[in-house]
C-alpha positions as CSV (number, residue, x, y, z in Angstrom):
1,X,3.1,36.7,10.1
2,X,0.2,35.3,10.1
3,X,-1.3,33.8,7.2
4,X,-4.3,34.3,7.2
5,X,-5.0,33.6,3.5
6,X,-3.8,30.0,3.7
7,X,-4.8,26.9,5.4
8,X,-2.7,23.8,5.3
9,X,-4.3,20.5,5.4
10,X,-5.1,16.5,4.6
11,X,-8.1,14.0,4.7
12,X,-7.6,11.0,6.1
13,X,-9.4,7.8,6.8
14,X,-9.4,4.4,6.8
15,X,-9.7,3.0,2.8
16,X,-12.9,3.4,1.0
17,X,-15.0,5.8,3.2
18,X,-14.9,8.5,-0.2
19,X,-11.4,10.6,0.8
20,X,-10.7,11.3,-3.0
21,X,-14.8,12.0,-4.0
22,X,-14.4,14.6,-1.4
23,X,-11.9,16.3,-2.6
24,X,-13.5,16.0,-6.4
25,X,-16.3,17.3,-5.1
26,X,-14.3,20.2,-3.5
27,X,-11.8,21.1,-6.4
28,X,-15.1,21.1,-8.6
29,X,-17.3,23.6,-6.6
30,X,-14.0,25.4,-6.0
31,X,-14.2,26.1,-10.4
32,X,-11.5,23.7,-10.8
33,X,-12.1,22.3,-13.6
34,X,-14.2,23.9,-16.6
35,X,-17.8,24.6,-17.0
36,X,-17.8,22.1,-19.9
37,X,-14.9,19.9,-18.9
38,X,-15.4,16.4,-18.9
39,X,-13.1,14.7,-15.7
40,X,-13.3,11.6,-14.4
41,X,-13.3,9.6,-11.0
42,X,-11.2,10.4,-8.2
43,X,-8.9,12.8,-10.5
44,X,-6.7,13.1,-7.7
45,X,-6.3,8.3,-8.3
46,X,-3.8,9.8,-11.6
47,X,-2.0,6.3,-11.6
48,X,-3.1,3.7,-13.8
49,X,-2.5,0.8,-9.9
50,X,-4.2,2.9,-8.8
51,X,-7.6,3.7,-11.6
52,X,-7.1,-0.6,-11.3
53,X,-7.0,-1.0,-8.0
54,X,-9.8,1.8,-7.3
55,X,-6.9,2.9,-4.2
56,X,-4.8,5.5,-3.3
57,X,-1.2,4.3,-3.6
58,X,0.7,7.5,-3.1
59,X,-0.1,11.5,-1.1
60,X,-1.1,14.1,-3.4
61,X,-0.7,18.0,-3.5
62,X,-3.6,19.8,-4.9
63,X,-5.2,23.5,-3.7
64,X,-8.5,25.3,-4.0
65,X,-9.2,28.7,-2.9
66,X,-12.2,29.7,-1.4
67,X,-13.5,33.4,-1.7
68,X,-9.6,34.8,-0.6
69,X,-8.4,32.0,0.8
70,X,-5.6,29.2,-0.4
71,X,-6.2,26.0,0.2
72,X,-3.8,23.3,0.7
73,X,-5.1,19.8,0.1
74,X,-3.3,16.5,0.4
75,X,-4.8,13.7,-0.1
76,X,-4.1,10.2,1.4
77,X,-4.2,6.9,1.4
78,X,-6.8,4.6,3.5
79,X,-4.5,1.5,3.0
80,X,-2.6,-0.2,6.4
81,X,0.1,-0.9,4.3
82,X,0.9,2.4,2.7
83,X,0.8,4.5,5.7
84,X,4.2,5.5,5.7
85,X,2.3,7.9,2.9
86,X,0.9,9.4,5.8
87,X,2.7,9.4,8.2
88,X,5.6,11.7,6.2
89,X,3.1,14.4,5.3
90,X,2.0,15.4,8.3
91,X,4.5,17.4,8.9
92,X,2.9,19.7,6.0
93,X,0.3,20.9,7.4
94,X,-1.1,22.3,10.6
95,X,-5.1,20.6,10.6
96,X,-6.0,17.6,9.8
97,X,-9.8,16.4,8.0
98,X,-10.9,13.4,9.0
99,X,-13.3,10.9,7.3
100,X,-14.9,8.0,8.9
101,X,-17.8,6.1,7.2
102,X,-21.5,7.0,8.4
103,X,-21.9,2.9,8.6
104,X,-18.4,1.4,9.2
105,X,-17.5,4.0,11.6
106,X,-14.4,4.2,13.0
107,X,-11.6,1.3,11.7
108,X,-8.3,0.0,12.0
109,X,-6.6,3.2,9.6
110,X,-9.1,5.4,12.0
111,X,-6.9,5.1,15.1
112,X,-2.8,4.6,12.8
113,X,-3.7,8.6,10.7
114,X,-5.6,10.0,14.2
115,X,-2.7,9.2,16.5
116,X,0.0,10.6,14.0
117,X,-1.7,13.9,14.3
118,X,-2.5,13.7,17.8
119,X,1.1,13.5,18.5
120,X,2.4,16.3,16.6
121,X,-1.0,18.3,17.6
122,X,-3.2,18.5,14.6
123,X,-6.5,20.0,14.3
124,X,-8.8,17.6,13.7
125,X,-12.2,18.3,11.8
126,X,-14.3,14.6,11.8
127,X,-16.4,14.7,8.9
128,X,-19.6,11.0,9.1
129,X,-18.9,11.2,4.7
130,X,-21.5,9.5,2.9
131,X,-24.9,10.2,4.6
132,X,-26.9,9.6,2.1
133,X,-26.3,5.5,3.0
134,X,-29.4,4.2,3.9
135,X,-28.0,2.0,6.6
136,X,-25.7,5.5,8.2
137,X,-25.8,5.2,12.4
138,X,-24.5,9.2,12.8
139,X,-25.4,8.7,16.6
140,X,-22.8,5.6,17.0
141,X,-20.5,6.7,14.7
142,X,-20.0,9.7,16.7
143,X,-19.5,7.9,20.0
144,X,-17.5,5.9,18.5
145,X,-14.7,8.9,17.6
146,X,-15.2,10.3,21.1
147,X,-14.3,7.2,22.4
148,X,-11.3,6.8,20.1
149,X,-10.0,10.1,20.5
150,X,-10.9,8.8,24.6
151,X,-8.4,5.7,24.2
152,X,-5.7,7.7,22.6
153,X,-5.2,10.4,25.1
154,X,-6.6,13.2,24.1
155,X,-6.6,17.2,25.0
156,X,-9.2,18.9,26.6
157,X,-9.0,21.1,23.2
158,X,-8.8,17.4,20.4
159,X,-12.2,16.9,22.4
160,X,-14.5,19.8,21.7
161,X,-13.9,18.6,17.6
162,X,-16.7,20.0,16.0
163,X,-18.4,17.6,13.2
164,X,-19.7,18.1,9.6
165,X,-21.4,16.0,8.1
166,X,-21.1,14.9,4.2
167,X,-21.8,13.3,1.1
168,X,-18.7,13.2,-1.3
169,X,-19.8,11.5,-3.8
170,X,-23.3,14.3,-3.9
171,X,-21.4,17.3,-3.1
172,X,-22.9,18.2,0.2
173,X,-22.4,18.8,4.0
174,X,-24.3,20.1,6.6
175,X,-24.1,20.9,9.9
176,X,-26.5,19.1,11.7
177,X,-28.1,15.4,9.5
178,X,-31.3,17.2,10.1
179,X,-30.6,20.2,7.4
180,X,-29.8,18.8,3.8
181,X,-27.6,20.9,2.0
182,X,-27.0,21.0,-2.1
183,X,-22.8,22.2,-1.4
184,X,-19.8,21.8,0.1
185,X,-19.6,25.4,2.3
186,X,-19.7,24.2,5.6
187,X,-17.3,22.4,5.1
188,X,-15.2,24.8,3.4
189,X,-16.6,27.6,6.5
190,X,-15.3,24.8,9.5
191,X,-11.4,24.7,7.4
192,X,-11.2,28.2,7.9
193,X,-13.0,28.6,11.0
194,X,-11.2,26.1,13.8
195,X,-7.5,25.2,11.4
196,X,-5.2,28.1,12.5
197,X,-3.1,29.3,9.7
198,X,0.2,29.8,9.1
199,X,2.5,31.9,11.3
200,X,6.4,32.8,11.4
201,X,8.7,35.2,10.4
202,X,8.9,36.0,6.8
203,X,11.9,38.4,7.0
204,X,13.6,35.1,8.7
205,X,17.0,32.6,7.2
206,X,14.4,30.4,4.4
207,X,14.3,27.2,5.7
208,X,11.8,24.7,3.9
209,X,11.2,20.7,5.0
210,X,11.7,18.4,1.9
211,X,8.5,16.0,2.5
212,X,8.4,14.5,-1.0
213,X,9.9,14.0,-3.9
214,X,9.0,13.4,-7.9
215,X,11.1,13.3,-10.2
216,X,10.2,14.9,-14.5
217,X,12.4,13.9,-17.6
218,X,13.4,17.9,-18.3
219,X,14.3,19.2,-14.2
220,X,15.4,15.8,-13.3
221,X,14.5,15.5,-8.6
222,X,11.6,17.5,-7.4
223,X,11.2,18.2,-4.1
224,X,8.5,19.2,-3.0
225,X,8.0,21.0,1.1
226,X,6.8,23.5,3.2
227,X,8.4,26.6,3.8
228,X,8.6,27.0,8.5
229,X,10.6,30.3,7.6
230,X,12.0,33.5,5.5
231,X,11.2,33.3,1.9
232,X,11.8,31.5,-0.9
233,X,13.1,32.3,-4.7
234,X,14.1,31.3,-7.4
235,X,18.3,31.2,-8.0
236,X,18.7,31.0,-4.2
237,X,21.3,29.9,-3.2
238,X,20.9,27.2,-0.4
239,X,22.6,24.9,2.0
240,X,20.8,21.3,2.2
241,X,21.0,20.0,5.3
242,X,19.3,16.7,7.9
243,X,18.4,16.0,10.9
244,X,20.8,12.7,10.8
245,X,24.2,13.7,12.3
246,X,25.9,11.1,9.3
247,X,24.4,13.2,6.9
248,X,26.9,16.0,4.6
249,X,26.2,19.2,4.0
250,X,26.6,20.3,0.5
251,X,25.6,23.9,-0.8
252,X,23.2,24.4,-4.3
253,X,20.9,26.1,-6.2
254,X,17.3,26.8,-6.7
255,X,16.8,26.9,-10.3
256,X,12.6,26.4,-10.4
257,X,10.1,27.4,-7.6
258,X,6.8,25.9,-8.4
259,X,3.8,26.9,-6.4
260,X,0.2,24.8,-6.2
261,X,-3.0,25.5,-7.8
262,X,-5.8,23.2,-8.0
263,X,-4.5,20.3,-10.2
264,X,-1.2,21.9,-12.1
265,X,2.4,23.2,-10.7
266,X,2.5,27.0,-11.5
267,X,5.9,28.9,-11.6
268,X,6.7,31.7,-9.1
269,X,9.5,34.0,-8.3
270,X,9.0,33.6,-4.6
271,X,7.0,31.6,-1.3
272,X,7.4,32.7,1.8
273,X,6.1,30.7,5.0
274,X,3.1,28.4,5.2
275,X,2.9,28.1,1.4
276,X,4.1,24.4,-0.2
277,X,6.6,24.9,-3.1
278,X,7.9,22.4,-5.2
279,X,11.9,23.4,-6.0
280,X,14.0,22.3,-8.7
281,X,18.2,22.1,-9.4
282,X,19.3,21.4,-5.7
283,X,20.9,17.7,-6.7
284,X,20.2,14.6,-4.3
285,X,17.3,16.3,-2.2
286,X,15.4,13.5,-0.9
287,X,12.7,13.4,2.1
288,X,13.9,14.4,5.1
289,X,16.3,17.5,3.3
290,X,16.0,20.6,5.0
291,X,16.8,23.6,2.4
292,X,18.5,26.3,4.9
293,X,19.5,30.0,3.8
294,X,23.5,29.3,4.7
295,X,23.7,31.8,6.6
296,X,21.6,30.0,9.5
297,X,21.3,26.6,8.4
298,X,19.6,24.5,11.1
299,X,17.7,20.9,10.4
300,X,14.1,20.3,11.1
301,X,12.9,16.6,12.7
302,X,11.6,14.5,10.4
303,X,8.6,12.5,12.2
304,X,9.5,9.1,12.7
305,X,8.1,5.9,10.1
306,X,7.1,3.5,11.7
307,X,9.4,0.3,10.6
308,X,8.2,-2.3,8.2
309,X,6.9,-5.7,9.0
310,X,8.0,-7.9,6.5
311,X,10.7,-8.7,4.1
312,X,11.1,-10.5,0.5
313,X,13.9,-11.9,-1.3
314,X,14.0,-9.8,-4.4
315,X,17.0,-12.2,-7.0
316,X,17.7,-12.2,-10.8
317,X,16.4,-14.5,-13.0
318,X,17.4,-17.7,-13.7
319,X,15.0,-20.1,-14.5
320,X,15.4,-21.9,-18.1
321,X,12.6,-19.0,-19.4
322,X,15.3,-16.0,-17.9
323,X,15.8,-13.0,-20.6
324,X,13.5,-13.6,-23.1
325,X,10.2,-11.2,-22.1
326,X,12.2,-8.4,-19.2
327,X,14.1,-5.3,-21.4
328,X,16.2,-4.5,-17.5
329,X,17.2,-8.5,-16.4
330,X,20.5,-7.9,-14.3
331,X,21.2,-7.7,-10.5
332,X,23.2,-4.3,-11.8
333,X,19.3,-2.7,-13.0
334,X,17.2,-4.5,-10.5
335,X,19.5,-3.0,-7.8
336,X,19.6,0.3,-9.2
337,X,15.9,0.1,-9.2
338,X,15.1,-1.0,-5.6
339,X,17.4,1.4,-4.6
340,X,15.4,4.3,-6.6
341,X,12.8,3.3,-4.1
342,X,14.5,4.4,-1.3
343,X,14.3,7.9,-2.2
344,X,10.2,8.1,-2.9
345,X,9.2,5.7,0.2
346,X,10.0,6.3,3.3
347,X,8.2,3.0,4.8
348,X,10.5,0.8,2.5
349,X,13.0,-0.9,3.3
350,X,16.3,-2.7,1.0
351,X,19.4,-4.0,2.2
352,X,22.2,-6.0,-0.3
353,X,22.0,-10.3,0.4
354,X,23.9,-12.5,0.6
355,X,25.1,-13.1,-2.3
356,X,25.7,-10.1,-5.2
357,X,22.6,-11.4,-7.1
358,X,20.6,-11.4,-4.1
359,X,18.2,-8.2,-2.8
360,X,16.3,-8.4,1.3
361,X,13.6,-5.8,0.7
362,X,11.2,-4.7,3.6
363,X,7.4,-2.7,3.5
364,X,4.5,-2.6,5.7
365,X,2.8,-5.4,4.1
366,X,1.3,-8.1,1.2
367,X,0.2,-5.6,-0.6
368,X,2.5,-2.6,-0.7
369,X,5.1,-5.0,-1.7
370,X,3.1,-6.0,-4.5
371,X,2.8,-2.5,-5.6
372,X,6.3,-2.1,-5.7
373,X,6.3,-5.4,-7.8
374,X,3.5,-4.3,-10.3
375,X,5.6,-1.5,-11.4
376,X,9.1,-3.0,-11.7
377,X,7.8,-5.6,-14.0
378,X,5.4,-2.7,-15.5
379,X,8.8,-0.9,-16.6
380,X,9.7,-4.2,-17.7
381,X,12.1,-5.7,-15.1
382,X,12.2,-9.0,-15.6
383,X,13.3,-10.7,-11.9
384,X,12.4,-13.3,-8.7
385,X,11.0,-13.4,-5.1
386,X,10.7,-15.2,-2.5
387,X,8.6,-16.4,-0.4
388,X,7.1,-13.1,2.4
389,X,8.4,-14.1,6.2
390,X,7.6,-11.6,8.8
391,X,10.8,-9.6,11.0
392,X,10.8,-10.8,13.8
393,X,13.3,-9.5,17.3
394,X,15.0,-11.2,20.0
395,X,14.2,-9.7,23.3
396,X,15.2,-9.9,26.5
397,X,16.8,-13.8,25.3
398,X,13.4,-14.1,23.6
399,X,11.7,-14.5,20.7
400,X,9.0,-11.3,19.3
401,X,7.0,-11.6,16.1
402,X,5.1,-8.1,14.8
403,X,0.7,-9.4,15.8
404,X,-1.2,-6.5,13.3
405,X,-4.7,-6.2,14.5
406,X,-7.7,-8.1,12.5
407,X,-11.6,-6.2,12.4
408,X,-13.3,-8.5,9.7
409,X,-17.0,-7.8,8.7
410,X,-19.7,-10.9,7.6
411,X,-22.6,-12.2,7.1
412,X,-23.2,-14.1,10.7
413,X,-23.6,-17.5,9.3
414,X,-20.1,-17.5,7.9
415,X,-19.0,-16.9,11.8
416,X,-18.1,-20.5,12.2
417,X,-15.9,-20.5,8.9
418,X,-14.0,-17.8,10.2
419,X,-12.7,-18.7,13.2
420,X,-12.0,-22.2,12.9
421,X,-9.4,-20.8,10.4
422,X,-8.6,-17.9,12.4
423,X,-7.8,-20.1,15.3
424,X,-5.8,-22.4,13.3
425,X,-3.3,-19.6,11.9
426,X,-3.3,-18.7,16.1
427,X,-5.5,-16.0,15.9
428,X,-7.2,-14.9,19.4
429,X,-11.2,-13.4,19.2
430,X,-10.7,-9.5,21.1
431,X,-14.4,-8.8,20.4
432,X,-17.1,-9.3,18.8
433,X,-20.6,-7.3,17.9
434,X,-23.4,-7.5,15.9
435,X,-23.7,-5.0,12.6
436,X,-27.0,-4.6,11.3
437,X,-27.8,-8.4,10.3
438,X,-23.7,-8.8,10.0
439,X,-21.1,-9.7,12.5
440,X,-17.6,-7.3,13.2
441,X,-15.0,-9.7,14.0
442,X,-11.7,-8.0,16.4
443,X,-8.7,-10.5,16.0
444,X,-5.3,-10.2,16.8
445,X,-3.5,-12.6,14.9
446,X,0.4,-13.0,13.6
447,X,1.4,-11.5,10.4
448,X,2.7,-14.7,8.9
449,X,-0.6,-16.0,9.8
450,X,-2.1,-13.8,7.6
451,X,-0.5,-14.6,4.7
452,X,-1.8,-16.7,1.7
453,X,-4.3,-16.3,4.4
454,X,-7.3,-13.4,2.0
455,X,-8.0,-15.8,-0.6
456,X,-9.7,-18.2,1.6
457,X,-11.0,-15.7,3.0
458,X,-13.1,-14.9,0.1
459,X,-13.7,-18.0,-0.2
460,X,-15.6,-18.8,3.0
461,X,-17.7,-15.6,3.1
462,X,-18.4,-15.5,-0.7
463,X,-17.1,-12.2,-1.3
464,X,-19.1,-11.0,1.6
465,X,-16.4,-10.6,3.8
466,X,-14.5,-7.6,4.2
467,X,-10.8,-7.9,6.5
468,X,-8.5,-5.1,7.4
469,X,-5.5,-5.8,9.1
470,X,-3.6,-2.5,10.7
471,X,-0.2,-3.9,13.2
472,X,-0.6,-3.9,16.8
473,X,2.6,-4.8,18.6
474,X,5.7,-7.0,18.7
475,X,4.2,-10.3,21.1
476,X,6.2,-13.8,22.3
477,X,5.7,-16.4,19.5
478,X,2.3,-18.2,19.5
479,X,3.3,-21.3,18.1
480,X,3.8,-22.7,14.3
481,X,1.0,-21.9,11.5
482,X,-0.1,-23.9,8.4
483,X,1.2,-21.8,5.7
484,X,-0.4,-23.7,2.8
485,X,-2.4,-27.6,3.1
486,X,-2.6,-28.3,-0.8
487,X,0.4,-29.8,-2.7
488,X,1.9,-28.4,-6.1
489,X,2.0,-30.0,-9.1
490,X,5.9,-29.9,-11.1
491,X,6.7,-29.7,-14.7
492,X,8.3,-33.2,-15.2
493,X,10.1,-31.8,-18.1
494,X,11.1,-29.1,-20.1
495,X,8.4,-28.4,-23.7
496,X,5.4,-26.8,-24.8
497,X,2.6,-28.1,-22.9
498,X,-0.1,-30.6,-24.5
499,X,-3.4,-31.1,-24.4
500,X,-2.6,-34.9,-24.0
501,X,-0.1,-34.3,-21.0
502,X,-2.7,-31.7,-19.8
503,X,-5.3,-34.3,-19.8
504,X,-3.7,-36.7,-17.7
505,X,-2.6,-34.3,-15.5
506,X,-5.3,-32.2,-14.5
507,X,-6.8,-35.7,-12.6
508,X,-3.9,-35.2,-10.3
509,X,-5.6,-31.6,-9.2
510,X,-6.6,-27.6,-10.5
511,X,-3.8,-26.2,-13.1
512,X,-2.1,-23.0,-13.9
513,X,-1.5,-24.0,-17.8
514,X,-2.9,-23.8,-21.4
515,X,-2.4,-26.0,-23.9
516,X,1.1,-25.6,-25.9
517,X,2.4,-23.1,-22.8
518,X,6.3,-23.3,-22.5
519,X,7.4,-25.1,-19.2
520,X,10.0,-25.8,-17.7
521,X,11.7,-28.9,-15.4
522,X,10.7,-27.6,-11.7
523,X,8.0,-24.9,-12.8
524,X,4.9,-25.5,-10.1
525,X,2.4,-25.8,-13.1
526,X,-1.2,-26.6,-10.9
527,X,-1.4,-27.6,-7.5
528,X,-3.0,-31.1,-6.1
529,X,-5.4,-31.1,-2.6
530,X,-3.3,-33.6,-1.6
531,X,-0.7,-32.6,1.2
532,X,2.9,-33.9,-0.7
533,X,4.0,-32.2,-4.2
534,X,3.5,-34.7,-7.6
535,X,6.0,-34.4,-10.4
536,X,3.6,-34.3,-13.9
537,X,4.2,-34.3,-17.3
538,X,2.2,-32.3,-18.9
539,X,4.4,-32.0,-22.4
540,X,3.9,-35.6,-23.3
541,X,2.4,-36.1,-27.0
542,X,0.4,-39.3,-28.1
543,X,2.3,-41.6,-29.3
544,X,0.0,-42.4,-32.4
545,X,0.2,-46.0,-33.6
546,X,-1.8,-47.7,-36.4
547,X,-4.4,-49.3,-34.3
548,X,-8.3,-47.5,-34.1
549,X,-10.5,-48.4,-31.2
550,X,-14.2,-47.0,-30.6
551,X,-13.7,-43.1,-28.7
552,X,-9.9,-43.5,-29.0
553,X,-9.5,-40.8,-30.9
554,X,-12.8,-38.4,-29.4
555,X,-11.8,-35.0,-28.4
556,X,-10.2,-34.0,-25.2
557,X,-11.1,-31.6,-22.2
558,X,-9.5,-30.3,-20.4
559,X,-10.5,-27.7,-18.2
560,X,-9.4,-23.8,-17.9
561,X,-6.4,-23.1,-16.0
562,X,-6.7,-21.5,-12.9
563,X,-4.8,-17.7,-13.4
564,X,-3.8,-16.1,-10.3
565,X,-2.9,-12.7,-9.7
566,X,-0.2,-11.1,-8.6
567,X,-1.2,-11.4,-4.9
568,X,-2.4,-14.3,-4.9
569,X,0.9,-15.8,-6.7
570,X,2.5,-14.0,-3.2
571,X,0.3,-16.0,-0.8
572,X,0.7,-18.8,-2.9
573,X,4.5,-19.7,-2.3
574,X,6.1,-21.6,0.0
575,X,9.4,-21.7,1.7
576,X,10.9,-24.0,-0.8
577,X,10.0,-21.6,-3.9
578,X,10.3,-18.9,-5.5
579,X,7.7,-16.3,-8.3
580,X,9.0,-15.5,-11.7
581,X,8.2,-11.6,-13.2
582,X,8.2,-11.0,-16.6
583,X,7.1,-8.1,-18.0
584,X,4.4,-10.7,-19.4
585,X,4.4,-13.8,-17.2
586,X,3.4,-14.5,-14.0
587,X,5.4,-18.0,-12.9
588,X,6.2,-20.4,-9.7
589,X,9.0,-22.4,-9.6
590,X,11.3,-24.1,-7.0
591,X,14.0,-22.9,-6.2
592,X,16.0,-26.5,-6.9
593,X,15.0,-27.4,-10.7
594,X,16.2,-31.1,-10.8
595,X,13.9,-32.9,-9.1
596,X,16.5,-36.0,-7.8
597,X,18.7,-32.7,-6.2
598,X,15.0,-30.9,-4.9
599,X,14.0,-34.5,-3.2
600,X,17.3,-35.3,-1.4
601,X,18.0,-30.9,-0.3
602,X,13.6,-31.4,1.2
603,X,15.1,-34.5,3.5
604,X,18.2,-33.2,4.0
605,X,16.6,-29.5,5.2
606,X,14.4,-30.9,7.1
607,X,11.3,-29.2,5.3
608,X,8.3,-29.9,6.6
609,X,5.1,-29.7,4.5
610,X,2.4,-26.7,5.2
611,X,4.5,-25.3,8.0
612,X,6.0,-22.4,8.6
613,X,8.5,-22.3,10.6
């Protein structure tokens, strides 16, 4: 059977190349919204963090109806840290629409997502987006895409790709950039002509691979996947299996069956080959499981998801202010939440630490882990995290570390500053080329060299630089890398900060706290330009006397405290520091709060300030 009335595609691209905006236009032009309906921009980015940051974090399913054909569309993240979201959905589709910015061209994540699509022999449509940019360079971008395909070893069939020129914001597409158009019909026609229709035997025993997991308070866990064989029905008895030999098969029943129409799920009685469906009623269903007819139990292979490269320590909060702001504070609460995250994030790893209050969490990068931390604090969790550490390997008795490929676009005036900073972080320049009035620099750099660099990069380029990174390979250890040239200002005692104490402390460096804030001994309340930690007393109060002198009671002039974001706080951490995370506050503290004990420990362990061993 060939389902000519159905196509399954994913839209993949580098971050900010316009995937979600294009999906908005496709939904709009296919009648997904009423004529008078008010629709937000990037309607697929429907959780708070995605709206706030302007990026897609989770892959999401939608569909449109074009003529008599249903097109299932998966909108995927573009950031390298969420590459696992792209990898896990590729089993649900028959082809991809690869978006490439008309100016930026092929970028690190473009290579990553395209290589994954070619590994599965998926059909590829090239969509050059944002052609209405004044600085677009269509011919060069097409050449870059062709070079990338050749570099990835694409076959002759893959090289015979169609090219569609789009403006997602304007909702237009054309096959010839010199012939304007006012709709997306050329894109829809190309999808129908080039992406193969699903094929299979609808009378064979049912087989469904789960590629995504959702949760509903009323029906529990919901498995989302594509039917590879047979017909799926409501109240159908099934067997759940997996490609993992250690998996124990079990029987269950499909209570509810949903199809995806536009942005909603609609209950259906049956679905057949090629349909992307949502099933509920099966306890313990996970990504990678296969739901089968009990008469023929066969597991389907799942994609090999790339390994994480960065690890962080999650701990129970034991600071003097612990338990005052969070709802979930115990090790049991934190453990359950972390292991629950594994059920839907295939690129995350969690293991118990050396103590019962410690958990080791591994991910693709700082942003990947910071999104998890931010979600947990918004849910009411209170905990601590340690300094990010790279996950190195020993190969042939030698120490190997993860290396990233960094693509940097900066104005020509800032090239020197960027190269100087990256040189100290063991980066190697691979390529440098002009791009208009800007320069494009390509480096290979250890993953640990990127920790703490992004804020310096934005300062050095005055906010005009763009940096994108992607995992490259494991290479021999490149040597020590400076982490932070600033020392920490550490609170001497516990109490409330005072204007008088802050006035004296601000002469030592930049403060993180203002007057009247709760601080405790061992809490980091600022940073010093000196490459050493300084202990300051910000709780000191002015002693009142009967003696008065001219100018003695002048108003104190306090500088505005520096407020770090979550990512900036993680980047700031030194090896002997922790980040205290609560629903209301983010505080940096020393692991050992007692000043004398900490000083002895630093000498004993041989801590070298500002070095990442």
